[in-house]
N, C-alpha and C positions, 0 to 999 in steps of 0.2 A: 160461141163460147168454147175456148180451147180446153180439151180434156187433159187433165194433169195426171201423170203417172207417179205412183209411189216408188221412191228409190228402193232398190233391193237392200234387204238387211245386210249389214256389214258382216263379212265372214273372212277370217284370215287363218293361216295355218303355218306350222313349222313341220318339216319333214326330214328328221334326222335318219341317218343310215346306221344300222346296228353292226358296225364293223370294228368296234373296239371300245375303249373308254369314252363316255360322253364328253364332248368337247366344250370348252368354255365359250366358244363362238356360237354354239347351239343355244346356250343360255342367254347370250347377248341378243341374238335375233329373236329368240323366244320372248324375252322381256319386251322388246319393241312391238312385237305382234300383240302381246297381251295388253299393253298400254293402249295401242290403237283400237283394239276391239272394245275394251272396257270403257274408254272415253266416249265411244259412239253407240253403246248399248248393243254391241255385236257379239259374235261367237268366235271363240279361239279353238282351233282344231289341231290335234296332234296326229300326224300320219307317219307311219313307219315305212321308209323306202328300203326294202330288203330284197330287191331283185338282183343285186350283185352277190350271187351265191358263192363266188370264189373268195370273197372277203368277209362273208357273213360270220358273225360270232354269236353263238346261241344265247349267251348270258347278257349280251350287250343291251338288248331291248329292256330288260328289267332294270339294268343300271341306268338307262336313260330315264325311265319312269321315276326311279328313286331319287336321282340327282336333281331333276327338275322340281319334284315335290319338296325336296329338302330346301331348295331355294324359295319355295312359296309360289312357284308358277303352276297354276292349275288350269286344266283344259276342259272344255265343255263336251267335246266329242273326241273319241280316240279308241284304240284297240282294247283298252282295259275298261273303258266306261261306256262303250257303245255309241249309238247315235243313228240318225235317220239315213245317213249316206254311206254306211259301211259296205264291205269291210274296210278297215283302216290300215290293214297291212297289204302292201302291194303284192306280196307273194300269194295272197288269197284272191287277187283280182285278175289273174292271168287270162281267164276266158273273156273278161271285159276288154282287155287290150287286144286280144286276137280279133274280136268282133270289130273293133274300131280300125284296126289295120286293114281288115277286109273292106271296110267302107272306103278307105283311101285307095286301095287297089281297084275297087270298082269304079271310082270317079276319076281315076287316071292321075291322081296327085302323088302316088307312090308306085314303086315297081320292085320286082324281085331281082336280086343281084346274086349270081351263082359262082362268082370267082372263088378259087381256093385261096388259102392263106399264102401259098407259094406265089400265086399269080399277083396277089395284092402286094406282096413284098417286092416282087420284080418291078411292079408299077412304081412303087415308092423309090427304089434304087434308080430307076430310069429318070424320074423327075429330079431327084437330087443331083444326078450326073449332069442334067441339063440346067442346073441351078434354078429349078422351079420349086415352089412350095409343095411339099407332098400332100396329095389329096386324091380322092377317088376321081377317076377321069370320065366317069359316065359311060363306060363301055357297054353296060347292059341296060341303059336307059330305054332303048328303043328295040329290044328284042321282039321278034314276031311272036304271035300266039303259038305258032307251030314250034318255034325254038324253045319257048317256055315250057310247053307241054312235053317236048322231048327230054328236056333236063329233069322235069318232074318225074317222068316215067323212069328215067335212069336212077332216080333216088338221090340226085345231087342235093346236098344241103345248100341253103340260101339264106340271105338276110333280106329284109325289106327296107328300102331306102325312100326318103322323101325326094320328090322331083322338084328341086329348087330351080326357079326360073334362071335361064342362062344369062339374061341381061337385066338391067335395072337395079333397083335397090329396095330394101325394106326399112321402114321407119316406125318408130314407136315413141310414145311419150313416157319419159321417166318423171315422176312427180317431183323429184328433187333437182333434176338437171334439164328438164325441157325435152325437146325433140332430139332423138338420136337416130342417125341413119347409118345403114351398113350396105355397101355394095354387094350384089350377089356374087361378084368375083371372089369375095372373101367368105362366102357361106357354102360349105360343102354339102353334098347330097348325104345328109346324115342318116345313119342307120336308125330305124325305128324299132325293128324286131330282130333280135339276134337269132342265129341258127339253132339255138337251144330252145326257141319258143318263148324266151323271156323278153320283155320290152327293154329298151334302153331308158335311161333317165328321162330323156327329152319327151318321148311319147307318153310314158306313164305320168310324168309331171303334168302335162297339158290335159290329158284325159281326166286325171283325178281332180285337178283344179276345177275343170268345167263341171264334172258330175257332182262334185261336192259344193258347187256354187260359190267358189272363192271369189270375192269381189276385189280384193287387194292382195297382190303378191309382194310381200315385204321380205326381202332376202339380201344377202351380202352382194357387194358390187362386183365380185368376181363372176357373177352370173350375167353381167351385162352382155358379154360377147355371145352368150347362148340365147339371149332373148330374141334375136331375129329368127332363129330356128323355131322358137316357140310361137312367135307371131305368125310365121308361115303355116305352122300346123293349125293354129286357130282358124286361119283363113281357109285352109284346105278342108276343114270340117264345116266351115260356115258358121263359126261361133263368134260371139261377142268377146272382145278382149277384156281382161281384168285391168285394174290400174296396177302399174309397176312402180315399186319403191326399192331402189338399190342402196343399201346402207353402207357407209364407209367401213372398210375393213379394220379390225383391230390390228395394231402395229406394235412391233418391238420398239425399244428405245432408239434403235438405228433407223426406224421408219420402215423396215422390212415387214412383210406380212407375219403376223404372230405365228410362231412355230415352236414345236417341242424342243428344238435345239437351243432356244434362247429363253423360253419361259415355260413353266408348267402349264399345259393346256387341258389336262384332264380334270374334270370336276371332282372325280374321286380323290385326286391329290388334295384339293382345297378342303374337302371334308375331313380327310384323314389327318391333315396337317394342323387342324385346329382353327380354321377360319370359320367365323360365324356366318350363317347363311344371310342374315340381314346385311352384314358388311359387304359380302360379295355382291349381293343384289344392288346395294347402294352404289358400289364401285362401277358396276355395269351401267347403272342409270346415269352416271356421270359421263359415259362415253358419248361421243358424237354431238354434244352440245345442245341436246334438247331441253335440259334443265336450265334454270336461271343462272346457275354457276358458270355457264358458258363453256363447259367442256375443258376447262384448264386443269385437267386431271393430274398432270405431272408438273404443274407450276405452283400450285397453292395448297395450303393445308389450313383451310378455314372451316371449322366445325359449323359455324352459323349458316353457311350456304351450301356446304358439301355433305352434310349428314342429313339424310331423309329416308323415310320408309316408302313402301309401295303405295299406300294411300296418297302420300304427298306427291309421288311421281304422277299418279293418275290425275291429280289436281293441277300440276304445274308443267308437265312435259308438253312441249309444243313441237310438232313434227316440222313445221316450217322454219324452226330455229336451227335445225340440224346442219352442222358444218360438214362439208365434203372432205375436209382434211382428215387423214387417218388418225383416229383416236389412239393415243399411246397407252398400252397396257403396262403400266409402271408398277411392278411388284412392290417397290419401296412404298409407293403411295397406298397400295392396298393394305400393306402391313400396318401403316400408320392408321388407316381407317379402321382396320380390325381392332387395333389397340384402343381406339376411342370407344368402340362398341363394348369391348371387354371391360373397360373402366366404368361403363354405365351400369354394369350388372351389379346386383346386390351380392354380398359375400356368399349367400346360399345359392344364388343362380350361377355364380362363377364356379362354385364347387360342383354343381350339377353338370356344368359344361365339361369340367375336367373328368368327372366320372363317366360322362357320355362318350367322350372322345379318347383322351389320352390314358385314362385309368378305368376304362370300362371293364366289366367282368369278363367279357368275351376276349378282349385283348390280353388281359392279365392271365387268363386261363391258357391262352395259346403260348405265352412266354414262359410261364412257370415250369413246365416239364423240360424245357430246353436248358434251364439253369439248375434245376433241382439236383442233377447228378454231378454238378461241378462246384458246389459250395459246401462249406462246413457249418456256417451259421446263416441265419436269415439276414443278418446285417450285411453279408457279402452279396446279397441279391443285386444291389445297385451297382456294385463294382463290375459285375459281368453284364448287366442288362441296361446300363445307362443309355446306350446308343439307340435303344428302342424309343426313348422319350426325348432325345435331343434333336434340335433342328439343325445345328451347325456341327459337322464332324470334319475336321481338317487334319488328316494324317500327315505326320512329318515324312520327309523324303526317306529317312532310314527305315520307316515302317512299310511304305508301299513300293519302294524302288528295289527290285530284285538285284542281287549281285550280278555283275557282268552285263547289266542292262543300262543303257543310257536313258535319260529322261525322255528324249524324243521317241525312242523305241517303245518305251512303256506307255506313253500317251497315245501313240499310234495303235498299240495293241488294245488299250482301254477303249478307244473309239470303236474297234471291231467288236469288243465285248458288248458295248452299248447297243450296237446294231443287232447283234444276236439276241440280246435280252428283250429288245423292243418287239421282236417277232415271236417271242417264246411264250408258250402257255406257262402259267405261274404255278407249276407243281415241282416237287423235288426231282422227279424223274426227268421232266422236260428241261429243267434248269441244269441238271447234271450233264445231259446230252448236249445242250447248247454251249455250255462253257468248255466242255472237252472238245467239241467240234471246232471252236475258235482256235484252240491251241494246237490241234492236229496239223502236222506238216509245217509248223512255224518254229519248231525247236524251242517252244515254251513248254516246260514240264507242267504237269497237272498241279504240282505243288506250287510253282510260281504263279500259275493262273489263279488258283483258288486263294492264295495268299494276297494277291493284288485286290481281288474283289472283296475279301474279308477286311482289308485295310481301308478300302473306300467306304464300306458300309459301316464299320464299327470304329475306325480310327486306331485299331491295334492289331496285333498279329495273333492274339488268342481271343476266343469268343465262344459262345454256344455254337452248335453245329451250323455251318454256313448256309447250306441249302434250306434247312428248316427256318433259319432266321430270315432269309430272304422272303420266304412264303409268308411268314407272320408279319414282317414289316410291310409287305404289300408291293405290288408292281409299280404303282404310280409313285410312291415315295422312294422306292429303290432306284428307279430310273432317274428321278430328280436328283438323288444323291450322286449318282455317277456323272450326270451332266454338270452338276455344280463343281464336282472334283475336277473334271476336264477343264472347265472354264477358269477355275482358280489357278490351276497349274500352268495353263497357257498364258495367263496374265503375268504370273511370276516369271515365267521364262522370257516373256517379251521385255519385262522390266530389267532383266539381267543383261540383255543384249546392248 
């Protein structure tokens, strides 16, 4: 009689990085993981991958929690709720990673690499000159124990690299695509531990997934090229592989990967702009074709098949139905869908949504002092503050175009402003420094600079204080307004040619 083994309980995870506003792609992959777990009686885990300390944003973690919960995505284990396999922040697991790196050093599947940044750059330039793809050349793969000890005694910093086989290939099964093979010629000796003692994404990802008993890795298809490195790591540790599911990427209308240059990607934006969480979750559920609607998210507007809630997704979503063609993130379709949700609300519920989002006490309290010193009657409040509540603001050329500047110059300068604002902390001091920094050395006066931003934000040349208005309006919506201004003006310019 053959002994039957009980399958491991299903465990899936998402692992966002707290490096800025939570991304709509995180919600998309999170929803797919949640559906997969709930349909199979499994567990959905949230892990915070915060080892990239250079890009770490302290407030981002809480923003991730708040945004996912706003959408109705709840996790069974995570940094804020605990669980049996914590800690769930990678920055709190560094000793675990160091112990596992030592295991690889001891079994000979990893090695220390002592090259300086200058030596690695010289290596890269030499390879490019020889028309070879830049990659680590393995110079320190076979250092003798004496050489290693000498470098250690000298206090040389080092990284730890995985020793990828020089020949052959690595293959793995993707549950949506079948077997995928990568030649080892195309797999670099990846860094596992950086010189600062922090792990790279690849090491931490594999160690955490194994120790947290993740059975299915459901993530975006952009990670396919990294999966051979992960498979080699599983093999180096002698661990069983999870199942891999690589989901089609969200796409812009032109089929390019969804990006902030062409679509708002911050979940904060959708919340502040007045999208209902059910509509956003519904829209994400239409992506990739798992629902009976067939994923025709940008082709049809059929409420009977395209409007559904999470319980209906859990009932009807089929992973085998997923289409590998990139789902189009069509903002026009999302607005239609949101409108359908708004019209389903009772008048009282609609009023509550207005009070919660657009006319909340918090928002109005922030706006009121900016306007108070500039009006003579309460009736004038709307005249000065209307841009805080409008979705479309389209300034005329005579409003935003400084004298003696061409449209081309102004749009180029606006693009530089956008780049500066994207990297800026959203405080009045930081905004002031960022905007002045863009104008410095470009013969744009501070007056011209601030007038341009004021016109884009408000549609006029007079308004409440600009920097304070930007802070109140919020980073996500302000950046979206600048991007939409650039897009609209570029289209108008193209039409005139």
